[in-house]
ROBA-208614 format. One record per residue (C-alpha): residue number from 1; residue in three letters; x, y, z. Coordinates in Angstrom, 3 decimals. Layout:
{NUM,"ala",{X,Y,Z}}
...
This chain:
{1,"met",{135.464,65.676,117.399}}
{2,"ser",{135.579,65.289,113.616}}
{3,"ser",{132.633,65.288,111.240}}
{4,"thr",{133.295,61.442,110.899}}
{5,"asp",{132.911,60.900,114.359}}
{6,"ile",{129.916,62.923,114.656}}
{7,"thr",{128.051,61.244,111.792}}
{8,"ile",{129.081,57.613,113.471}}
{9,"asn",{127.925,58.728,116.668}}
{10,"arg",{124.651,59.919,115.033}}
{11,"asp",{123.886,56.317,113.124}}
{12,"val",{124.506,54.783,116.361}}
{13,"his",{122.077,56.903,118.207}}
{14,"his",{119.393,55.944,115.532}}
{15,"ala",{120.276,52.315,115.365}}
{16,"his",{120.237,52.522,119.395}}
{17,"glu",{116.765,54.188,119.345}}
{18,"glu",{115.247,51.943,116.660}}
{19,"his",{116.224,49.007,118.613}}
{20,"glu",{115.171,50.181,122.125}}
{21,"his",{111.557,51.535,120.820}}
{22,"his",{110.579,48.846,118.773}}
{23,"his",{109.800,46.611,122.187}}
{24,"asp",{106.101,46.505,123.368}}
{25,"gln",{105.095,49.380,125.217}}
{26,"asn",{102.228,49.572,127.886}}
{27,"phe",{100.012,52.470,128.349}}
{28,"phe",{101.900,54.257,130.877}}
{29,"glu",{105.531,53.777,128.947}}
{30,"lys",{103.647,54.886,125.489}}
{31,"tyr",{101.430,57.958,126.641}}
{32,"ile",{102.658,59.158,130.290}}
{33,"phe",{106.137,58.277,130.534}}
{34,"ser",{106.668,58.635,127.189}}
{35,"leu",{109.998,59.068,125.505}}
{36,"asp",{109.022,59.927,122.125}}
{37,"his",{109.193,63.395,121.378}}
{38,"lys",{105.933,63.750,119.493}}
{39,"val",{104.265,62.522,122.587}}
{40,"ile",{106.101,64.750,124.805}}
{41,"ala",{104.972,67.529,122.495}}
{42,"lys",{101.380,66.729,123.095}}
{43,"gln",{101.768,66.652,126.665}}
{44,"tyr",{103.179,70.188,126.649}}
{45,"leu",{100.412,71.297,124.280}}
{46,"phe",{97.399,69.787,126.329}}
{47,"met",{99.014,71.500,129.559}}
{48,"gly",{99.405,74.834,127.545}}
{49,"ile",{96.100,74.652,126.535}}
{50,"phe",{94.841,74.086,130.039}}
{51,"trp",{96.917,76.823,131.430}}
{52,"ala",{95.579,79.387,128.665}}
{53,"phe",{92.265,78.779,129.705}}
{54,"ile",{92.724,79.198,133.423}}
{55,"gly",{95.077,82.314,132.639}}
{56,"gly",{91.983,83.826,130.632}}
{57,"phe",{89.667,83.070,133.181}}
{58,"leu",{91.678,85.146,135.661}}
{59,"ser",{91.920,88.027,133.106}}
{60,"ile",{87.803,88.078,132.911}}
{61,"leu",{87.371,87.901,136.427}}
{62,"phe",{89.630,91.241,136.822}}
{63,"arg",{88.020,92.726,133.516}}
{64,"leu",{84.793,92.500,135.218}}
{65,"gln",{86.082,94.613,138.350}}
{66,"leu",{87.580,97.179,135.712}}
{67,"gly",{84.791,97.366,133.374}}
{68,"trp",{81.859,97.614,136.207}}
{69,"pro",{83.837,98.755,139.373}}
{70,"glu",{81.026,99.852,141.247}}
{71,"ala",{78.804,96.530,140.338}}
{72,"thr",{78.466,93.597,142.645}}
{73,"phe",{79.213,89.893,141.348}}
{74,"thr",{77.172,88.076,143.926}}
{75,"phe",{77.244,84.914,141.142}}
{76,"leu",{81.009,84.688,141.630}}
{77,"glu",{80.603,83.540,145.431}}
{78,"pro",{80.315,80.208,145.195}}
{79,"ile",{83.695,80.176,142.825}}
{80,"leu",{85.965,82.914,144.699}}
{81,"gly",{84.346,81.995,148.346}}
{82,"gly",{86.053,84.524,150.596}}
{83,"trp",{87.654,86.423,147.967}}
{84,"ile",{84.389,88.318,147.395}}
{85,"glu",{82.210,89.727,149.882}}
{86,"asn",{78.792,91.010,149.288}}
{87,"gly",{79.461,90.872,145.962}}
{88,"lys",{82.642,92.830,145.665}}
{89,"leu",{85.946,91.521,145.053}}
{90,"asn",{88.660,91.630,147.369}}
{91,"pro",{91.461,94.400,146.735}}
{92,"glu",{94.176,92.172,147.468}}
{93,"phe",{92.690,89.252,145.489}}
{94,"tyr",{92.600,91.378,142.651}}
{95,"leu",{96.328,91.918,142.853}}
{96,"ala",{96.721,88.171,143.014}}
{97,"leu",{94.560,87.641,139.897}}
{98,"val",{96.929,90.235,137.865}}
{99,"thr",{99.903,88.364,139.231}}
{100,"met",{98.867,84.847,138.286}}
{101,"his",{97.341,85.942,134.942}}
{102,"gly",{100.738,87.284,134.014}}
{103,"thr",{102.749,84.255,135.452}}
{104,"ile",{100.816,81.653,133.799}}
{105,"met",{100.161,83.572,129.962}}
{106,"val",{104.161,84.663,129.936}}
{107,"phe",{105.986,81.357,131.378}}
{108,"phe",{103.152,78.509,131.578}}
{109,"val",{101.356,79.304,128.130}}
{110,"leu",{103.807,81.371,125.779}}
{111,"thr",{107.208,79.891,126.952}}
{112,"ala",{106.443,76.056,127.767}}
{113,"gly",{103.346,75.606,125.928}}
{114,"leu",{104.332,76.907,122.799}}
{115,"ser",{108.196,76.357,122.770}}
{116,"gly",{107.912,72.953,124.529}}
{117,"thr",{105.243,71.805,121.913}}
{118,"phe",{106.767,72.674,118.870}}
{119,"ser",{110.236,72.884,119.543}}
{120,"asn",{109.766,68.957,120.833}}
{121,"phe",{107.646,68.070,118.042}}
{122,"leu",{109.441,69.724,114.703}}
{123,"ile",{113.049,69.453,115.805}}
{124,"pro",{113.636,65.685,115.141}}
{125,"leu",{111.187,65.557,112.251}}
{126,"gln",{112.531,68.764,110.457}}
{127,"val",{116.261,68.203,111.001}}
{128,"gly",{115.859,64.270,110.411}}
{129,"ala",{116.571,62.441,113.647}}
{130,"arg",{114.894,59.725,115.183}}
{131,"asp",{114.255,61.719,118.508}}
{132,"met",{115.954,64.240,120.921}}
{133,"ala",{119.336,63.962,121.787}}
{134,"ser",{118.316,62.223,125.215}}
{135,"gly",{114.586,60.926,125.567}}
{136,"phe",{114.868,60.697,129.100}}
{137,"met",{115.847,64.273,129.781}}
{138,"asn",{113.265,65.135,127.192}}
{139,"met",{110.565,63.299,129.552}}
{140,"leu",{111.945,64.832,132.736}}
{141,"ser",{111.708,68.196,131.448}}
{142,"phe",{108.239,67.826,130.825}}
{143,"trp",{107.436,66.146,134.142}}
{144,"ile",{109.518,68.496,136.325}}
{145,"phe",{107.157,71.509,134.467}}
{146,"phe",{104.251,69.436,135.309}}
{147,"ile",{105.211,69.382,139.025}}
{148,"ala",{105.735,73.222,138.880}}
{149,"ser",{102.348,73.479,137.258}}
{150,"val",{100.668,71.852,140.412}}
{151,"ile",{102.655,73.563,142.698}}
{152,"met",{101.281,76.798,141.045}}
{153,"phe",{97.713,75.994,140.713}}
{154,"trp",{97.682,74.400,144.246}}
{155,"ser",{98.689,78.051,145.223}}
{156,"leu",{95.498,79.267,143.750}}
{157,"phe",{93.285,77.340,146.731}}
{158,"ile",{95.329,78.223,149.660}}
{159,"glu",{93.739,79.885,152.386}}
{160,"thr",{96.130,83.256,152.360}}
{161,"gly",{95.595,83.281,148.573}}
{162,"pro",{98.117,82.655,145.558}}
{163,"ala",{101.212,85.572,144.921}}
{164,"ala",{100.092,88.949,145.145}}
{165,"gly",{103.104,90.951,144.120}}
{166,"gly",{102.575,91.579,140.326}}
{167,"trp",{103.961,89.150,137.816}}
{168,"thr",{107.365,90.706,138.115}}
{169,"val",{107.167,90.144,141.841}}
{170,"tyr",{109.031,93.248,143.036}}
{171,"pro",{110.437,93.676,146.435}}
{172,"pro",{109.421,94.427,148.970}}
{173,"leu",{105.949,92.994,148.295}}
{174,"ser",{107.688,89.353,147.449}}
{175,"ala",{110.237,89.611,149.740}}
{176,"leu",{108.378,90.093,153.000}}
{177,"pro",{106.022,87.323,153.934}}
{178,"glu",{104.057,89.560,156.413}}
{179,"ala",{103.731,92.579,153.831}}
{180,"ile",{99.957,91.596,152.393}}
{181,"gln",{98.328,88.074,152.293}}
{182,"gly",{99.572,87.401,148.974}}
{183,"ser",{103.377,87.687,150.456}}
{184,"gly",{102.867,84.532,152.342}}
{185,"asp",{102.632,81.195,151.637}}
{186,"gly",{101.291,81.843,147.788}}
{187,"met",{104.326,83.782,146.886}}
{188,"thr",{106.813,80.847,148.692}}
{189,"met",{104.742,78.393,146.377}}
{190,"trp",{105.258,80.907,143.509}}
{191,"leu",{109.189,81.092,144.046}}
{192,"ile",{109.011,77.195,144.544}}
{193,"ser",{107.254,76.532,141.404}}
{194,"met",{109.147,79.207,139.434}}
{195,"ala",{112.465,77.393,140.384}}
{196,"leu",{111.125,74.001,138.896}}
{197,"phe",{110.171,75.687,135.885}}
{198,"ile",{113.051,77.239,135.031}}
{199,"ala",{114.785,73.721,135.607}}
{200,"ser",{112.534,72.128,133.221}}
{201,"gln",{113.377,74.764,130.912}}
{202,"leu",{116.737,74.269,130.944}}
{203,"leu",{116.912,70.672,130.354}}
{204,"gly",{114.631,71.246,127.269}}
{205,"gly",{116.682,73.831,125.909}}
{206,"ile",{120.086,71.457,126.243}}
{207,"asn",{118.208,69.024,124.348}}
{208,"tyr",{117.137,71.229,121.722}}
{209,"ile",{120.405,72.418,120.874}}
{210,"thr",{122.223,69.253,120.734}}
{211,"thr",{119.636,67.820,118.314}}
{212,"val",{120.056,70.614,116.034}}
{213,"ile",{123.768,70.610,116.257}}
{214,"asn",{124.247,66.918,116.310}}
{215,"leu",{121.566,64.912,114.707}}
{216,"arg",{120.696,66.425,111.293}}
{217,"thr",{120.325,63.877,108.739}}
{218,"lys",{122.606,63.445,105.610}}
{219,"gly",{122.818,66.517,103.909}}
{220,"met",{120.951,68.583,106.146}}
{221,"ser",{123.449,71.711,106.294}}
{222,"met",{122.793,74.524,108.650}}
{223,"thr",{121.828,76.742,105.656}}
{224,"lys",{119.188,74.081,104.451}}
{225,"leu",{117.221,74.190,108.146}}
{226,"pro",{113.922,75.472,107.833}}
{227,"leu",{113.346,78.728,109.961}}
{228,"thr",{111.606,77.027,112.529}}
{229,"ile",{114.359,75.295,113.309}}
{230,"trp",{116.505,78.449,113.402}}
{231,"ala",{113.941,80.109,115.411}}
{232,"phe",{114.055,77.138,117.854}}
{233,"leu",{117.535,77.097,117.975}}
{234,"leu",{117.905,80.883,118.771}}
{235,"thr",{115.278,80.428,121.568}}
{236,"ala",{116.958,77.442,123.183}}
{237,"val",{120.072,79.482,123.324}}
{238,"leu",{118.305,82.737,125.114}}
{239,"gly",{116.740,80.314,127.512}}
{240,"leu",{119.910,78.845,128.500}}
{241,"leu",{121.852,82.229,129.071}}
{242,"ala",{118.689,84.048,130.652}}
{243,"phe",{116.645,82.001,132.805}}
{244,"pro",{119.213,81.312,135.408}}
{245,"val",{119.505,84.816,135.949}}
{246,"leu",{115.780,84.713,137.299}}
{247,"leu",{116.701,81.512,138.920}}
{248,"ser",{119.588,83.287,140.999}}
{249,"ala",{116.914,86.154,141.590}}
{250,"ala",{114.413,83.685,143.140}}
{251,"leu",{116.871,81.894,145.347}}
{252,"leu",{117.916,85.338,146.688}}
{253,"leu",{114.251,86.469,147.059}}
{254,"ile",{113.840,82.890,149.359}}
{255,"phe",{116.846,83.983,151.388}}
{256,"asp",{115.372,87.142,151.984}}
{257,"arg",{111.980,85.603,152.975}}
{258,"ser",{113.400,82.767,155.140}}
{259,"phe",{116.835,83.440,156.142}}
{260,"gly",{116.846,86.965,156.773}}
{261,"thr",{119.484,88.045,154.449}}
{262,"ser",{119.137,91.712,153.059}}
{263,"phe",{119.733,91.313,148.989}}
{264,"phe",{116.734,93.333,147.716}}
{265,"leu",{115.594,94.788,151.546}}
{266,"ser",{116.993,97.799,153.193}}
{267,"asp",{115.401,100.603,155.593}}
{268,"ile",{111.755,98.869,155.697}}
{269,"tyr",{108.963,99.675,158.099}}
{270,"ile",{106.017,97.766,158.991}}
{271,"ala",{103.186,99.217,160.907}}
{272,"gly",{105.669,102.107,161.894}}
{273,"gln",{108.201,99.115,163.291}}
{274,"ala",{111.696,99.419,161.543}}
{275,"leu",{112.871,96.100,160.344}}
{276,"thr",{116.704,95.093,160.762}}
{277,"asn",{117.265,94.777,157.252}}
{278,"thr",{119.832,97.263,155.651}}
{279,"gly",{122.269,97.527,152.495}}
{280,"gly",{119.817,95.690,150.097}}
{281,"ser",{118.551,97.049,146.839}}
{282,"ala",{115.085,96.393,145.424}}
{283,"ile",{116.483,97.721,141.995}}
{284,"leu",{119.144,95.047,142.130}}
{285,"phe",{116.090,92.617,141.640}}
{286,"gln",{114.815,94.637,139.103}}
{287,"his",{117.946,94.249,136.950}}
{288,"leu",{117.796,90.591,137.598}}
{289,"phe",{114.333,90.075,136.517}}
{290,"trp",{114.553,92.192,133.460}}
{291,"phe",{117.802,90.650,132.436}}
{292,"leu",{115.652,87.699,131.806}}
{293,"gly",{112.720,89.740,131.028}}
{294,"his",{113.616,90.955,128.116}}
{295,"pro",{115.180,87.985,126.489}}
{296,"glu",{111.679,86.144,127.735}}
{297,"val",{110.012,88.151,125.381}}
{298,"tyr",{111.986,87.181,122.460}}
{299,"ile",{111.809,83.408,124.029}}
{300,"val",{108.274,83.697,123.589}}
{301,"ile",{108.112,85.652,120.081}}
{302,"leu",{110.921,83.664,118.382}}
{303,"pro",{109.189,80.333,118.181}}
{304,"ala",{106.424,82.325,116.608}}
{305,"met",{107.934,84.207,114.222}}
{306,"gly",{109.701,80.579,113.131}}
{307,"leu",{106.056,79.078,112.624}}
{308,"val",{104.674,81.925,110.929}}
{309,"ser",{107.543,82.317,108.343}}
{310,"glu",{106.852,78.425,107.453}}
{311,"val",{103.271,78.633,107.336}}
{312,"ile",{103.309,81.876,105.085}}
{313,"ala",{105.846,80.474,102.522}}
{314,"thr",{103.848,77.123,102.145}}
{315,"asn",{100.609,78.769,101.868}}
{316,"ala",{101.899,81.881,99.672}}
{317,"arg",{103.313,79.259,97.326}}
{318,"lys",{106.565,81.265,97.049}}
{319,"pro",{110.124,80.666,98.699}}
{320,"ile",{110.541,82.856,101.519}}
{321,"phe",{111.667,86.379,100.798}}
{322,"gly",{115.439,86.620,102.190}}
{323,"tyr",{116.194,83.422,103.774}}
{324,"arg",{119.716,84.176,104.838}}
{325,"ala",{118.195,87.978,106.196}}
{326,"met",{115.676,86.233,108.269}}
{327,"ile",{118.193,84.269,110.028}}
{328,"gly",{120.598,87.404,110.323}}
{329,"ser",{117.780,89.406,111.741}}
{330,"met",{117.150,86.192,114.442}}
{331,"phe",{120.870,86.530,115.372}}
{332,"gly",{120.399,90.277,115.670}}
{333,"ile",{117.489,89.860,117.830}}
{334,"ala",{118.799,87.419,119.982}}
{335,"val",{121.910,89.367,120.646}}
{336,"leu",{120.354,92.866,121.245}}
{337,"ser",{117.666,91.123,123.477}}
{338,"phe",{120.364,91.110,126.264}}
{339,"val",{121.580,94.562,126.213}}
{340,"val",{118.117,96.673,126.275}}
{341,"trp",{116.640,95.278,129.725}}
{342,"ala",{117.245,98.706,131.450}}
{343,"his",{114.340,100.022,129.068}}
{344,"his",{111.932,98.517,131.673}}
{345,"met",{113.592,100.803,134.389}}
{346,"phe",{113.560,104.127,132.947}}
{347,"val",{111.205,105.551,135.847}}
{348,"thr",{113.474,103.720,138.519}}
{349,"gly",{115.700,107.024,138.681}}
{350,"met",{118.587,105.766,136.663}}
{351,"asn",{121.361,108.371,135.186}}
{352,"pro",{119.917,110.140,132.133}}
{353,"phe",{122.974,109.423,130.287}}
{354,"leu",{122.535,105.551,130.938}}
{355,"gly",{119.009,106.021,129.724}}
{356,"ser",{120.110,107.653,126.540}}
{357,"val",{122.248,104.159,126.196}}
{358,"phe",{119.106,101.735,126.411}}
{359,"met",{117.039,104.025,124.364}}
{360,"phe",{119.378,104.094,121.759}}
{361,"leu",{119.990,100.082,121.948}}
{362,"thr",{116.238,99.550,122.161}}
{363,"leu",{115.761,101.413,118.963}}
{364,"ile",{118.139,99.666,117.029}}
{365,"ile",{116.399,96.501,117.912}}
{366,"ala",{113.649,97.540,115.747}}
{367,"val",{115.556,97.398,112.678}}
{368,"pro",{115.874,93.182,112.562}}
{369,"ser",{112.415,93.089,113.534}}
{370,"ala",{111.579,95.459,110.502}}
{371,"val",{113.586,92.970,108.190}}
{372,"lys",{111.634,90.217,109.419}}
{373,"val",{108.333,92.074,108.740}}
{374,"phe",{109.299,93.163,105.323}}
{375,"asn",{110.331,89.772,104.471}}
{376,"trp",{106.864,88.371,105.383}}
{377,"ile",{105.126,90.989,103.247}}
{378,"ala",{107.495,90.561,100.356}}
{379,"thr",{106.589,86.890,100.620}}
{380,"leu",{102.849,87.541,100.364}}
{381,"trp",{103.381,89.904,97.631}}
{382,"arg",{101.654,88.293,94.608}}
{383,"gly",{101.735,84.937,95.956}}
{384,"asn",{99.110,82.397,95.003}}
{385,"ile",{97.763,82.613,98.836}}
{386,"arg",{95.559,79.648,100.203}}
{387,"phe",{93.662,81.329,102.945}}
{388,"thr",{93.682,78.109,105.410}}
{389,"thr",{93.015,78.894,109.031}}
{390,"ala",{97.007,78.707,109.851}}
{391,"met",{97.330,81.447,107.219}}
{392,"met",{95.067,83.818,108.430}}
{393,"phe",{96.528,83.432,111.994}}
{394,"ala",{99.911,83.901,110.192}}
{395,"ile",{98.740,86.799,108.445}}
{396,"gly",{97.122,88.216,111.884}}
{397,"phe",{100.267,87.622,113.502}}
{398,"val",{102.019,90.088,111.048}}
{399,"ser",{99.108,92.731,111.640}}
{400,"leu",{99.610,92.400,115.399}}
{401,"phe",{103.456,92.490,115.335}}
{402,"ile",{103.275,95.641,113.434}}
{403,"ser",{100.720,97.284,115.453}}
{404,"gly",{102.403,96.481,118.675}}
{405,"gly",{105.879,97.033,117.357}}
{406,"leu",{105.157,100.492,116.461}}
{407,"thr",{103.973,101.480,120.030}}
{408,"gly",{107.450,99.712,121.022}}
{409,"ile",{109.161,102.520,119.643}}
{410,"ile",{107.437,105.254,121.517}}
{411,"leu",{107.994,103.414,124.831}}
{412,"gly",{111.689,102.799,123.724}}
{413,"asn",{112.274,106.713,124.057}}
{414,"ser",{112.928,107.075,127.825}}
{415,"ala",{111.298,110.734,127.913}}
{416,"leu",{107.918,109.430,126.420}}
{417,"asp",{108.369,106.285,128.523}}
{418,"ile",{108.482,108.097,132.006}}
{419,"gln",{105.132,109.640,130.998}}
{420,"leu",{103.371,106.496,129.797}}
{421,"his",{104.985,103.811,131.974}}
{422,"asp",{102.507,103.359,134.454}}
{423,"thr",{99.445,103.713,132.096}}
{424,"tyr",{97.464,101.476,130.169}}
{425,"phe",{99.542,102.502,127.085}}
{426,"val",{102.199,99.965,128.131}}
{427,"val",{99.606,97.193,128.650}}
{428,"ala",{98.114,97.356,125.303}}
{429,"his",{101.559,97.383,123.802}}
{430,"phe",{103.031,94.345,125.428}}
{431,"his",{99.873,92.270,124.846}}
{432,"leu",{99.768,93.157,121.291}}
{433,"val",{103.184,92.879,120.343}}
{434,"met",{103.792,89.726,122.479}}
{435,"gly",{100.871,88.320,124.048}}
{436,"ala",{98.637,88.192,121.360}}
{437,"ala",{100.842,88.062,118.410}}
{438,"ala",{102.599,84.925,120.310}}
{439,"phe",{99.059,83.305,120.773}}
{440,"phe",{98.244,84.119,117.007}}
{441,"gly",{101.498,82.297,116.158}}
{442,"met",{100.652,79.330,118.666}}
{443,"phe",{97.113,79.146,116.717}}
{444,"cys",{98.747,79.144,113.583}}
{445,"gly",{101.199,76.214,114.433}}
{446,"val",{98.549,74.339,116.139}}
{447,"tyr",{96.143,74.428,112.970}}
{448,"his",{99.117,73.768,110.498}}
{449,"trp",{100.795,70.887,112.065}}
{450,"phe",{97.650,69.179,113.783}}
{451,"pro",{97.362,66.597,110.839}}
{452,"lys",{100.972,65.449,111.701}}
{453,"met",{100.307,65.488,115.298}}
{454,"phe",{97.021,63.464,115.157}}
{455,"gly",{96.411,62.205,111.725}}
{456,"arg",{93.179,64.401,111.289}}
{457,"met",{92.082,67.676,109.910}}
{458,"met",{90.745,70.473,111.973}}
{459,"asp",{87.567,71.630,110.776}}
{460,"glu",{88.319,74.811,108.526}}
{461,"lys",{84.845,76.534,108.912}}
{462,"leu",{85.194,76.447,112.868}}
{463,"gly",{88.815,77.664,112.137}}
{464,"phe",{87.425,80.726,110.526}}
{465,"val",{85.072,81.717,112.811}}
{466,"his",{87.779,81.104,115.701}}
{467,"phe",{90.085,83.457,113.700}}
{468,"trp",{87.673,86.524,113.323}}
{469,"phe",{85.991,86.517,116.515}}
{470,"thr",{89.728,86.263,118.187}}
{471,"phe",{91.223,88.698,115.650}}
{472,"val",{88.340,91.499,116.149}}
{473,"ser",{88.124,91.047,119.892}}
{474,"val",{91.843,91.306,120.204}}
{475,"tyr",{91.893,94.868,118.528}}
{476,"leu",{88.476,96.106,120.348}}
{477,"val",{90.286,95.220,123.755}}
{478,"phe",{94.015,96.694,123.274}}
{479,"met",{93.412,99.800,120.549}}
{480,"pro",{91.159,101.661,123.135}}
{481,"met",{93.931,100.955,125.768}}
{482,"his",{96.297,102.807,123.983}}
{483,"tyr",{93.784,105.662,123.759}}
{484,"ile",{93.060,105.792,127.568}}
{485,"gly",{96.836,105.171,128.378}}
{486,"ile",{97.819,108.417,126.412}}
{487,"ala",{95.011,110.227,128.247}}
{488,"gly",{97.000,109.067,131.594}}
{489,"phe",{94.852,106.195,132.804}}
{490,"pro",{96.756,104.454,135.301}}
{491,"arg",{97.258,100.382,135.092}}
{492,"arg",{97.370,98.262,138.413}}
{493,"tyr",{94.356,100.080,139.918}}
{494,"tyr",{91.682,98.045,141.346}}
{495,"asn",{89.183,101.004,141.559}}
{496,"trp",{89.476,104.483,140.172}}
{497,"thr",{86.001,105.909,140.737}}
{498,"gly",{87.313,107.908,143.551}}
{499,"phe",{89.036,110.147,141.035}}
{500,"glu",{87.052,112.443,139.093}}
{501,"thr",{89.808,112.730,136.520}}
{502,"phe",{89.585,108.962,135.312}}
{503,"asn",{85.441,108.643,135.448}}
{504,"ile",{85.532,109.757,131.786}}
{505,"phe",{86.636,106.426,130.810}}
{506,"thr",{84.187,104.132,132.494}}
{507,"asp",{82.301,103.712,129.274}}
{508,"met",{85.588,102.909,127.695}}
{509,"asn",{86.487,100.394,130.307}}
{510,"thr",{83.158,98.634,130.173}}
{511,"phe",{83.602,98.387,126.319}}
{512,"ile",{87.059,96.721,126.672}}
{513,"ser",{85.756,94.244,129.271}}
{514,"ile",{82.778,93.245,126.977}}
{515,"ala",{85.340,92.557,124.129}}
{516,"ala",{87.569,90.647,126.390}}
{517,"ile",{84.500,88.287,127.291}}
{518,"leu",{83.900,88.165,123.630}}
{519,"gly",{87.385,87.082,122.828}}
{520,"phe",{87.553,84.769,125.718}}
{521,"thr",{84.218,82.837,124.545}}
{522,"ala",{85.697,82.512,121.121}}
{523,"gln",{88.456,80.376,122.329}}
{524,"phe",{85.817,77.659,123.378}}
{525,"ile",{85.251,77.211,119.644}}
{526,"phe",{88.894,76.531,119.287}}
{527,"leu",{88.667,73.844,121.998}}
{528,"phe",{85.577,72.320,120.701}}
{529,"asn",{87.127,72.055,117.178}}
{530,"phe",{90.530,70.666,118.889}}
{531,"ile",{88.819,68.053,120.807}}
{532,"tyr",{86.338,66.881,118.104}}
{533,"ser",{89.007,66.908,115.607}}
{534,"ile",{91.156,64.617,117.327}}
{535,"phe",{88.495,61.858,117.354}}
{536,"arg",{86.088,62.735,114.599}}
{537,"gly",{88.162,65.211,112.188}}
{538,"arg",{88.345,64.121,108.655}}
{539,"arg",{91.519,61.977,107.944}}
{540,"ala",{94.686,63.574,106.764}}
{541,"thr",{96.866,62.487,103.999}}
{542,"glu",{100.552,62.372,104.103}}
{543,"asn",{101.481,66.055,103.134}}
{544,"pro",{97.864,67.894,103.320}}
{545,"trp",{99.530,71.258,102.476}}
{546,"his",{101.977,70.112,100.116}}
{547,"ser",{104.775,71.276,101.936}}
{548,"asn",{108.570,70.803,101.433}}
{549,"thr",{110.122,70.153,104.854}}
{550,"leu",{111.034,66.584,106.117}}
{551,"glu",{107.956,65.963,108.588}}
{552,"trp",{106.116,65.593,105.393}}
{553,"thr",{107.916,62.445,104.100}}
{554,"thr",{107.018,60.570,107.440}}
{555,"pro",{103.582,58.262,107.674}}
{556,"val",{100.593,60.169,108.410}}
{557,"leu",{101.069,59.057,111.727}}
{558,"pro",{104.625,58.318,112.585}}
{559,"gly",{105.704,55.850,115.263}}
{560,"his",{108.555,56.336,117.621}}
{561,"gly",{111.811,56.779,115.313}}
{562,"asn",{109.740,58.928,113.073}}
{563,"trp",{110.619,56.954,109.573}}
{564,"pro",{109.999,53.407,109.262}}
{565,"gly",{113.161,52.630,107.212}}
{566,"glu",{116.152,54.745,106.517}}
{567,"ile",{116.195,58.392,107.348}}
{568,"pro",{115.885,60.521,104.144}}
{569,"thr",{118.971,62.495,102.851}}
{570,"val",{118.213,66.205,101.869}}
{571,"tyr",{119.138,67.933,98.774}}
{572,"arg",{117.755,71.283,99.050}}
{573,"trp",{116.523,73.952,100.935}}
{574,"pro",{113.174,74.086,102.061}}
{575,"tyr",{111.568,76.661,100.043}}
{576,"asp",{111.597,75.593,96.375}}
{577,"tyr",{107.866,76.346,95.868}}
{578,"ser",{106.747,77.469,92.436}}
{579,"lys",{109.784,76.811,90.502}}
{580,"pro",{109.618,77.744,86.769}}
{581,"gly",{109.570,74.299,84.766}}
{582,"ala",{108.846,72.076,88.069}}
{583,"ala",{106.320,69.414,87.331}}
{584,"glu",{104.418,70.881,90.668}}
{585,"asp",{104.662,73.902,92.568}}
{586,"tyr",{106.437,72.398,95.272}}
{587,"ile",{109.664,70.129,95.487}}
{588,"leu",{110.346,68.167,98.731}}
{589,"gln",{113.857,68.541,100.526}}
{590,"thr",{114.409,65.094,99.671}}
{591,"val",{114.194,65.247,95.822}}
{592,"pro",{117.725,65.356,94.143}}
{593,"tyr",{118.859,68.008,91.537}}
{594,"ser",{119.171,65.225,89.044}}
{595,"gln",{115.540,64.739,88.877}}
{596,"thr",{114.356,67.996,88.309}}
{597,"gln",{116.597,69.151,85.483}}
{598,"ser",{113.895,71.210,83.811}}
{599,"ser",{113.514,73.589,86.928}}
{600,"asn",{117.046,73.738,88.349}}
{601,"leu",{118.496,77.360,88.307}}
{602,"pro",{122.142,77.732,86.939}}
{603,"asn",{123.952,77.782,90.103}}
{604,"glu",{122.214,74.377,90.592}}
{605,"lys",{122.963,72.617,87.426}}
{606,"asp",{126.429,71.052,89.177}}
{607,"phe",{124.794,70.028,92.948}}
{608,"glu",{125.164,66.796,94.002}}
């Protein structure tokens, strides 16, 4: 198809959308089954916040057990029912808590909540489109995710309990319904929910890619896209390539569980009786899971990187340092993320030579990550920094990414990883570099784009309180875990008090649990600020942060179609901040070079 045909198709699409969405809509059309990408983004955000509090609450339950392993928690009996007897948590339910916490946070919050919210909200606004390429597919994507969420939430309340095979659901616990209580109906519901979740993400990813490629406004070349859009585009590509592999693993698990196949089972004994399953391999499942699992790390962190890049440039009042290098580093991360999955499997007995290959590739992926960190710091260097709440979370993201990334280099070494793999060192690394860092990116995005989402401002003072409590508590939780991990303290243990070697870490675990409770409590400050500001926050202006990107050229609360008239034309890249000779310290992408003669650089004289 020629570029002329693409332009014509885009204009026809825009005209059709404008005509279609100016008819009167009832409540359900406007807010429930909406085709407007901004409403769908808010739906993802609300679901993400809901799941974040559920996942956080589950983590507090098992941190109570880890912090005070010999204590009784009778006050939890009305909440947990039969899962707590005489004040003591059921060991199988502890494993279910860990399983559901990981699943919820990784997939339902940091994948659907983060990418679903900001990809939906920002892609059409920042590329200059009326809406997503397919509004119906976009709506369908959210509601399939909603059904997946209902099934996953329902599994928390069934009699045999939710899935309890760890968030990685390794066989045989996940493949044998009779293995433990959490291997029964709870695991079946987990698999069905995840299959629907993957279908939702694939529909969304197709939409995001198509919109970025085909529906950019006039003048919006790929080299004029904000880094947010590059991040969302590459995230969608990663999802399209990686999620079907996890779907295949889930379907094969269902076959093993329900139809007598042996993809992942062989030579299994239960209560002394040999099962008939032969020829399968549990290691095969690990390969399938981690082939998704490692790109998934970047499916989570790349959107946060894009949001942070935008916020840092805006609030440092400087052009982003190394724009093309930032794009190149994201490409490098995306490609390398597909060839490092087996570094999660150094302890499976793989050939040492193969381990050295994955170790080499793993260490190489640190290079593009380091490029991004260097460019963020260079952007901050000698900038006229405005310390908004969003900027504080962006800087906090950079801090956490550095801290967690450095420990990743240690774990990327196969010889060291074999010693540390089953310790709390891995838990600390994973949560710092991906969990907490991605949450900071999400908070950064919410605080920065809240005015465009709801037409009001969040309270900055409450935002600062939220930031400092969260930032301090994250380090208080995960830095001590590195220490006890190096000392050999094992992860996944429900109770270690029977091992004299580990009893010296009781006080440290109590400290970590108190810090975790503090951090979880601090999120209610955010929740209050978020809900209060939607209804009572100070009214926002059209461009409160003096940003350059296209979304700030729309009305304060844009309707369906985003721009009331013609879509603006783009003339320049999105990071023209503090240009010498300019009347102000920012120049919108829609301002022609002919109107900024005093600030044009030599290579910009002949543009247009």
